[in-house]
VEXVEXTI-27987 format. One record per residue (C-alpha): z negated, x, y negated. Coordinates in steps of 0.001 Angstrom, whole numbers, plus 500000, padded with zeros to 6 digits. Each point is the difference from the previous one (the first is absolute). Layout:
BEGIN
ZXY/...
REM end
This chain:
BEGIN
500004500345499887/500893501188497004/497640500787497215/501689497449497320/500786497135502801/498846498425502828/498536497106501605/498182497668497461/496201500708500529/497830496770499612/496882499702497722/498052503277498286/499548503095500254/496818502296498399/501435502746497959/497479502592499161/500429502852497327/498511503658500436/500263502725497571/497849503363499228/498741500049496532/497009501586498389/498944497649496839/497075500683497247/497213497925500068/500818496618498798/503356500279500766/501851497957503061/503418499916501762/501726496853499902/503723499141501207/502116497595498261/503520498288500940/502825497410499242/498501497605501997/496861497685499101/497697500996503203/500549503454498136/499725498977496381/503570499064499123/499373503232497714/496841498671498305/497731502718500749/496939498132499638/501002497908502812/501145502869501925/498297501213503561/497025502085499382/499269502505502536/496966501475501422/499196503557500804/498940501633503328/499995503840501081/501692500914502743/499514503670500897/500566501927496733/501629497074498047/499262497404498016/502323496803501362/500163497043498075/501508496812501625/500489496366500217/501178497099501513/502080496720499214/501677497439502610/503652499689499289/503128498506502029/501435501934502569/503130501442498599/498513500241496467/501910501850497213/498022501372496730/500099502324497550/496462502086499054/498426502511498399/496509501490499832/497662500117496857/496485501761499001/497912497193498459/496470499661498594/497638497494500898/501565497410498123/503395500854501640/501028501605496304/503159502063501224/498789503934499492/503000501276501416/502981499194502295/502498501824502136/502727502116499073/503775499129500952/501719497251501325/498266496725501522/499460500321503707/502409497609501841/499027498661503115/501548497662502517/497639499058503210/501515500500503471/500824496679501621/498972499054503251/496217501021499791/498311497780502300/497621497112498302/496890501126498415/500486503878500489/499212502902497681/502440501927497967/498316503364498106/502196501714497155/498862503519499642/500768501301496570/499623502981497735/499248499565496093/503126500356497971/499278502869497306/502608500900497523/500944503452501549/500985497396502890/502361498600498209/501943502774498548/502298500345503222/501161496449499225/501016500419496518/503532500054498692/499947504023499320/499482501020503668/500918496689501761/503329499193498346/500816503783498669/498220502941502238/499695497934503170/502877498015499687/501648500620503170/497296497419501453/500665496580499605/501559496981501496/503978501295500079/499053502876501695/496960498903502181/500840496829502046/497091497696499028/498269497804502624/501393496940501105/497630497220501343/501506500399503788/500023503781500358/497190502489501053/497045498800498906/497935497656502982/496602498444499441/498345499298503716/496984498395500487/498431501336502991/496604499768502014/496454499549498338/500062503829500412/502863500894497679/500996499642496439/503419500184498139/499827502700497590/502863500352497193/500303503576498457/501252499664496471/501150503127497906/501480500570496226/502583503067500423/502526499728496908/501245503883500436/502006499896503287/503486501404501096/502537498149501494/500239499984503982/496255501105500074/497340497622501873/496197499209499277/497892499939503277/495703499451500069/498715502533502859/496508499608501165/497728500209502800/500654496599501401/503077500204502800/501721497137498110/500167503123497126/501259502409502148/496739501627500787/501105502733497006/503384500298501251/502587498842497699/502616499319502404/497677497162501577/499069499169496478/499959496095498054/503136500260498238/499937498018496513/502430498009498226/501204499390496533/498695496782498554/500909500839496162/498402501145497023/499032503450501869/498156498141502689/500247500805503419/498217498262502671/499817499560503891/497572498178502302/498305500851503329/497230498385502292/496940501920500455/497418500016502330/496235500250500620/500648503418501629/502102501341496790/496498499711497578/499631502065497778/503554500275498950/501031503174498440/503662500429498764/502358501328497311/503331499444498617/503031502383499959/503910500586499189/502615500822502736/503410501129498698/502901499296502189/499559503888500836/496548499205501508/498361501969497614/495994498331499042/498490499882496858/496386498381500529/497957498715497457/497226502261498677/496477499332500075/497222498965502672/501259497666502811/499563496197498946/497784498095501866/498683496627500642/498019498159503033/499785496705500929/496769498285502199/501302497899502986/497042497281499780/501975496762500351/500466499338496534/502039503143499016/503281499522498024/503268498997501466/501923501588497626/499233503182497763/502498500938496967/499409503581499110/501195500521496599/499658503666499850/501510500686496286/501937502867499443/501545502531502507/497829503117499115/502348502891499549/500097503483497575/499890498847496396/503158499821498880/500677502309496879/503107499956497684/500759502157496603/502174498677497017/501106500798496385/499172498601496663/502251499372496736/500103497575497483/503425498293500120/500896501136496408/499990503599501295/502117499785502577/503169501616499001/503684499463501731/503639500692499402/500393496201499288/497299498859497952/500023499243496192/497238501957498579/497274499038502244/499330499397503605/500985496628501283/499525497752503035/502818501099502004/499276503648499758/497263499125502441/502185500267502787/500425503670498928/496470500539499973/499607498399503424/502610501891501308/498394503290498609/496245499199501449/501535499031503573/501530503532499923/496945501537498887/497462498065502684/498804497304497514/499195496550500904/499269498684496858/501164499997496189/497532498813497221/500868498701496692/497951499442497041/500603496205498461/503264498662499631/499187496921498091/501713499205496491/497897501294497382/502143499300496814/497173498938497543/500739501966497079/503837500761500195/499273503351499643/498990503632502015/496357498527500180/501401497829502781/500693503139501777/496191499222501284/500685498692503623/496226498452500507/500553497222496876/501769497494501569/502102497393497683/500471498378503376/498000500453503410/502917498237501949/502955501440498033/501991503561500808/500923501862497007/503307500036498738/499429503851499424/501069500429503800/503272498012500175/503157501933501040/502310498486497547/503071501082502160/498757498025502942/500166496695498104/503518498960500904/502619501495502106/502833499317497225/498407501828496994/503139500931497505/501019503294499256/498498499870496599/496746499392500856/500131502347502763/500791502561497398/496906499124497877/497984500146502949/501266503581500574/499583501023496658/496281498401499912/499358502201503200/500635503107498384/498249499239496790/497109498662501910/500001502961502718/496840501884498444/496879502129500784/497834497068499481/500745495832499924/500785498920496619/498784496474500366/501031498121496913/503833501193500385/499920499430503933/498596496234499296/502057499245497240/503290501806501867/499666498407503146/498939496320498679/503296500175497737/502204500768502615/498475497453502499/500563497082497139/503869500973500010/500018500045503774/498131496406499924/502182498636497882/503089500491502737/498221499306502948/496840497456498964/501968496875501523/501162501314503299/496233501690500490/498109496540498911/502166498072502791/499423502694502793/497484498742502654/498346503210499595/499518499609496619/498684496087500767/497665500890502672/498264502934497594/499553497727497023/498688496801502310/497428502823501269/498764501615497042/500743497354497195/496263499103500006/499626503892498100/503348500518498849/500482497201497455/497080500877498606/500784503459499698/503283499223499109/498540497777497095/497342502626498775/502855502569499491/501999497845498175/496998498741497553/498870503962499671/503541501009498624/499840496630497886/497026500792498315/500308503598499910/496877500625501893/498100499265503449/497003499003498390/500565496224501240/496794499020497728/502991500457497003/502074497677501799/499124496853498095/500485497009502268/501237502033502969/496512501731499826/498604497778502238/502125499893503285/500278496591501513/502723499132502506/501696497372497908/501052502906497276/501004502001502758/502412497167501672/501437499592496508/500610503367499139/501102501228503525/502342496620500869/503550500145500540/500848498400496502/497782502301498047/501985501878496901/498159503501501812/501084498837503188/502070503371500366/497508502200498552/497406498758502650/502585500053502726/500767503813499002/496024500890501252/500957497796503138/502939502361500882/498116503273499489/497051499007502046/502012498839502557/501920503227500157/496818501852500021/499354497786502709/502850501071502186/500299503571498868/496422500601501426/500098497711502654/503217502574501404/497849502610499664/496982498383501537/501796498947502857/501619503452500396/496105501855500052/499080497235502992/502858500946501937/499576503957499587/496433499707500845/498483500829496661/497403497633498309/500344499136496607/496981500175498199/499574497951496688/497050500137497121/497930497119499012/499100500394496680/496287498772499012/500723498602496631/502674498303498297/501137500365496154/498182497478497831/503264499026498593/501720499114502985/501609497179501966/496898499865502056/497500499376497213/502343497437498712/500467497884502511/496415500351502140/497997500839496530/496611498560501958/500239502621502438/499142502716497566/497515501053497450/502184500465497019/496826501242497988/499618503246502292/501617503072500791/500145501715503638/499233503495500149/498353503079502160/496512501417499158/499554504024498846/501443501968502755/502076502569501216/503166498896497775/497906499587497042/496850500429498951/500171496994497540/501191497703502736/503463497944499757/500922497138498558/503100498269501838/499992497242497282/500386497352502884/497972496972499691/497738499508502612/500331497426502958/498391496722500135/499141500009503577/497673496897500043/503337498359498869/502096501426502313/498035499338502948/500381496089499363/503484500196501530/499164502418502677/501357502682497437/503460498684500182/501444502047497391/498869503071501874/501085498921503382/503448499258498256/500286503347498922/499329501978503177/502979497306501422/502087501292497537/499311503648500839/500278499721503750/503907499081499427/500736503307499645/496832502204500770/498458500545503370/497010501702498487/498112500210496520/497305501904498130/497645497731498164/499459501627496503/496378500529499196/498680498438502959/496437499903498444/500955497150497357/499982497696503408/495848501185499873/499990499911496403/501821500732497226/499315502182496808/500144497780497127/500248501016496503/500103497537496857/503795499379498931/499266501554496630/499529503695501716/502031502744499981/498205502345502654/498557499003502999/496326501123499508/497989497137498825/500641497740502907/497846497791502718/501057499542503390/501265496220500980/498140498404501991/497074501876499575/496012499201499592/499041500911496432/496618501066498651/498369496942498773/497926500179496802/497094498384501733/500222502933502604/500390502319497173/496557498737498050/498339500300503404/500574503758499958/499015500246496303/503325500112498477/500101497708497010/502361501132496985/503272499129501577/501625500324496749/499404503286499758/501366500945503232/503538497759500303/500835500595496540/501722503695498717/496747502468499500/501227501733496625/498153502155498153/500805502652497376/499267502869502729/502601498678502080/502466499528497131/499587503257498992/500499501657503795/503143498158500419/501320500544496115/498290502558498727/500719500110495935/502395496935500278/497462497728501368/498951498436497066/504100499213499085/499702498360503543/496626497917499902/501249498501496477/503815499278501155/498599498596503735/496296499427499873/497004498177498165/496592501657499493/497659496670501011/497117502278499750/499064503218498944/501734502609501884/501589497248502691/503220498810499942/502446496982501843/503894499597499997/501599497803497189/501266496644500915/503358501190499551/499785502596502736/497220499404502719/502124499963503097/502196503223501408/503006497760498770/499014499437496519/498876503389499478/503633501493501215/501772497518497599/497568500841497112/500423503918500750/503666500056499572/500224498297496717/496914502245498678/501835503094501158/503097499114498048/498135500483496528/497262503021501099/500679503317500619/498066500622502957/501056503008502029/498815498905503589/502594497654501597/499904496400500575/499132500294503506/496747502271499551/498467497687497409/501026496858502092/498294501935502872/496539500593498084/500156496733497994/500238498443503858/497141502206501028/497172499147497344/501466495964500808/499250500593503596/496708501822499462/498017497156501537/497703499664502673/500586496044501323/503125498114499551/498996496144499235/502171497132502095/502002498986497043/500002496711502627/496032499641500053/498175502054497494/496931500098502174/501687502058502780/500592503726499513/501781502952501856/499398503806499921/502424502042498338/501806501724502410/498565503876499651/497263498708497610/498025503433500412/502818501751497923/499219497758496993/497713500677497103/499028496442500333/498211500453503200/498996503663499351/497930499038496588/497938497350502117/496700500314500978/499301501513503355/498902496761501552/503342497800498599/501788503266501459/498630499575503294/500336496612500325/503774499769498920/500861502967502277/498420498468503016/501970496493499182/503105501837499256/499985501404503311/498893496643501553/503292498017498254/502086502874500850/499146500839503514/498013497667501586/499904496012498771/503130499317500383/501098501001503774/499464496515501473/501597498093497439/503053502384499916/500419499777503746/499929496625499835/502573499761497255/502442502307501843/499560498046503061/501021496889498448/503371501492498448/501146502936502018/500480497867503172/502480497451498312/501824502919498705/500233501493503549/500761496551501576/502912498973497278/502202502380502208/500671502477503070/500304503040497755/498075502845500529/497006500435497281/498813503273498520/497153499822497313/500103502630497040/496302500971500273/499165502807497488/498006500233497258/496434498344499582/499748498828503599/496741497595500960/498539500618503377/501135496545501081/503812500489499738/500773502379502810/498239497778502894/501684496781498447/503271502159499986/499661501098503658/498697496055501431/502952498840498447/502330502890501246/501131501518496573/501340503327499556/498013501886497439/501633503063497968/499016503734500264/501267502248497109/498768503946500738/499020500630496106/498145496619499674/497564500084503324/497884496697500344/497333502210501794/496947501262497435/499709503573499542/503668501033500704/502432501069497428/502584499758502778/500749497795502680/500233500987503734/503291498795501581/498655500342503735/496962498062499253/501693496789498352/499756496487502145/502982498836501927/499901497193497824/501569502066497025/503375500911498474/499271503413498743/501930501819497366/499868503327497827/500618498275496682/501447496411498682/501949498352497082/496210500093497935/499479503857500342/502521502844499408/501906501768502794/498472502191502514/501989502408498132/499056499042496500/496161499998501187/500034503259501501/501328501502496907/497864498586497503/496559501009500149/499355504083501703/496523499513501197/500086496749501646/503265501687501909/497556502771500961/497884497725501107/502111498087502043/501520502949501479/496503501184500894/498390496658501305/503282498681501700/502312502762500999/497113502105500536/501289503280498629/497949501936497373/503195501486498454/501346498999497103/502492496840500336/503547500577498309/500391498341496370/503171497883501413/499287497514502510/502837501569502469/501306498191503109/497539501731502542/496945498959497720/501949496341500304/500839500136503658/496134500662500724/498846497097498170/502264497615501132/499606501451503529/496573499205499456/500480496121499386/502412499802502795/497584501076502534/497735497938498609/498569496854501729/501157497413497559/502445497471501131/502528500977497414/500391503015498099/502346499211496973/501306502394497409/501690499949496782/503458501232500266/498844502471497218/497499501717502540/502469499917502829/502738501589497731/497802502834498976/500432501294503699/502946501793498660/500475502176497102/503486498886499034/498064496726498820/497431501342497949/502464500975496940/498585497286497451/496289500711498696/497756498103502444/498115497968497059/503411498199500214/499547498278503167/496868498241498727/500672496137500469/497119498674497924/496941501549497823/497067497605500562/498328500648496734/503054499180497857/500356495909500051/503293500628498157/501343502410502642/503805500088500394/501070499391503680/503223501722500132/499912502890502581/502875500533502180/500753502408502948/502587502507498993/501487499951502819/502547497245501565/499272498450503669/503332500769501116/499132503638499229/496878499817502095/501368497988502755/501998503306500377/497422502510499837/499673500657503824/497420502428498948/497445498115498038/500826496871502670/498958502399502844/496962501678498052/498383496344499495/501053498876503725/498218502698501195/496818499686498073/499584496253501062/501321500581503636/497783502565500629/496757498256499040/500631497363502521/501194497275497365/502628497475501193/503502500840499179/502743497040499534/502632501854501745/501026499192503717/499277503842501166/496170499641498830/499271496382502030/498176502069502359/497085500396497572/499753496901498777/496599498243500471/498528496683499745/497778499052496995/496799498743501749/496772500045501077/498926503720500724/498317501112503096/497048498138500446/498862497037501573/501219496647498525/497957499418496926/497758497314499445/499639499557496282/500927502053496996/497837502730500424/501407500886503337/502929499919498573/498847502072497482/498962502663502640/503513499346501764/501460500948496243/498279502930500110/501215501152503221/503278499501499416/499636502335497069/498217502799502252/502757499400502451/502920500711497011/498719503024498812/501563502240502561/503660499841500341/501695497300501817/502445500669502683/500948497605502824/496898498187501527/497830501397501933/499871496670501897/503668500177500738/500142500648503771/503618500688501495/500706498987503566/500429496648501661/497154500761502558/497567500045496868/496583499232501028/497277499450497034/496754502111500714/497947497878497997/497817498144502881/
REM end
């Protein structure tokens, strides 16, 4: 009788759920599913499980009575005493059709393992659809109801066991077996073992009857290829036991999670889209250039290409828009990356000549953002006027418009209004300042006077979509993961803030507290999110955003993932990032401060300015500064005048002041000094609640703090450390566990989090629990007391890199600080010799080798660092290769690689150098020649993990396992007669 077919059973069976899991006090396990008997997805009505000890394990179990042949979907949850959800399993919900034909009143047990975030990684599109793309229906025949799997219900001293294993990475003509101690499992002989069949969704299964004499059952899974080579799963034997006492289960489903194999490790290249250079581009990298970049990646042994954000940023209509993290729209693609030659197959000669002339003019050392945008849009408009009717009638365009009109129509309308009013500040658009669907429909209707202008923006987005889709499809086909970037913010003058104003706190600004990049913090200018409002529709805006990204990318980087735990919020009148507070956070209440003997809130929360401070800052000019910017409200004490009592007001007044003064100091120097005295506060008062306060970052650096009495200093110092390092941890963990799972479940992309900066202690445990991959930059170590990170000690769940777009390249970093270079040479290279002044190819190779040999899942290198392997590519000054200067909010993002992709593809010497590094480290290469080195991403060599704690240990074991060079799996045993010596 087949698993999915058979004679109709009468009445009902008892269904028992069993899962090992260790909880904390006051926590319980619960199963909830699609059917009413399991709560119909209402967790409050789900089946609460009870704990019991079985050997060394804590097993949670619970039973319900269901009809025979019952089919359902379910998940496990951790809940508190009131059945409030504390956490739930990662990955897809479980689907289980119970076998038919089970005798009435019998017991069926489901033996499950808790699904962690890392368990779900191999089923993400980066692995399942790209790297492990050989597996799947089409290459592996799926189980049909009449095939192979049999359930037999024998005597009282037997039980039917179904073995289920998830294995996304399997070559064609390879089989999966379960071998073990009973005769039905071959007594450890693979040739006599139980062969599994493919059931879809990377699941393999088989069932057999076990008797009393077979207990306890010890077993493992293994792969056998057509040459009879055996790859046995790593770790200890799996094991279970059935007590035959008359009420034992009649049927057991052993859901054993992932097949345990050596952790998969790969490498990739990172480069902004605008930085790529090709023979066909028009002044800037274009989406179709990605096909060349993919070809080069494959030849070099890389499985991944990483980009910066590619959304439209056309807010200001000038080079400021080169900043890729300030989106005009989180859905629209940037017209900058359009290939105008590909807009039509019939471009007339005069336009082709114009394109050629523009190519020669724009083929410069760096991106000329203004000229390139103007040229591309001008040429596109000429082609649009010729091609529009044909395009708009095409089924391809109509399908695109139908699928995307919800964001496309507001985007096109916004672009029209931006150009009409000559500003993106939608508060200045009169009647259009407030968005409404009625106004939108009138503006975008077919009889609108502006129809052609609106439709031009549709046309551009359609072609951008087609060109990026072509490149993305090509990358998938070639086994290369295309990794996008999810910016933490949007521009305050954007389509999104216009259409969804309630989702943003428009009187605030987003940034980061002082860190490695800037001692004054960073102010990115984005409004912070109104998470409370976003939660009302289950974060629909975020879900739509991720769904859109997944059309092109199979992996993504979450920019500033700390923002999903808490964000550094600044008032909208701030210029720097220093005087902010975390949102959400638990402030210091006035009552709390008063209990500690702190009373003078005006003194602590307003700039503490006395004559001594002014003389220190401005020397002989202090009186001029005081008379211009300050009022003396009591003898020797000053406050800022109303017209300059914020950073933005100071910047504005200072500009006017310097036009009529004879000051020798620069505007920047004076502004910094004025900001310093404005920021000389110990506490920040909450603008929305005057009885709440926040300690200013680096409070001990202020004279406002240092001039206090010892009691006040001791109290504020203690409360400062409590605010920044203790009291928020539980709140921030809860906040992240509300928002991040929504992102992760919105698509099947592989998610990596940029976790640099001031890291709360709750961040890494949450990332581990959710299966989020972190980032490790060697010069910015997470470990306290280390100046340089140690790649060999990185955990498996990381991306490691020697540099990134937010810092100088490896070559520039090496050459900018002699003392640091010596310390690195001594501590990392292990040499007491004087290091070379230049970052030679030998130094570059040493650093890159450290990273490819690291345990990290991914080693991703900026293209600039890879080119430094060869003297030929070091002809330009190293400082010119920097992509971003985080200390400069008006940095011009314009770096272009000085060599074309076509030239790099023909450089066999460089390709061989890179590929040797990658392959020699045991990292997987996408070429067929290296298929033998590809290993499954899965649980490392440990017993099946019972919970997140066990999974953490498993991840640590994986990291340890991958520190050595990985060659052919030690568990691959040639020969048909292989016997596994694991009894």
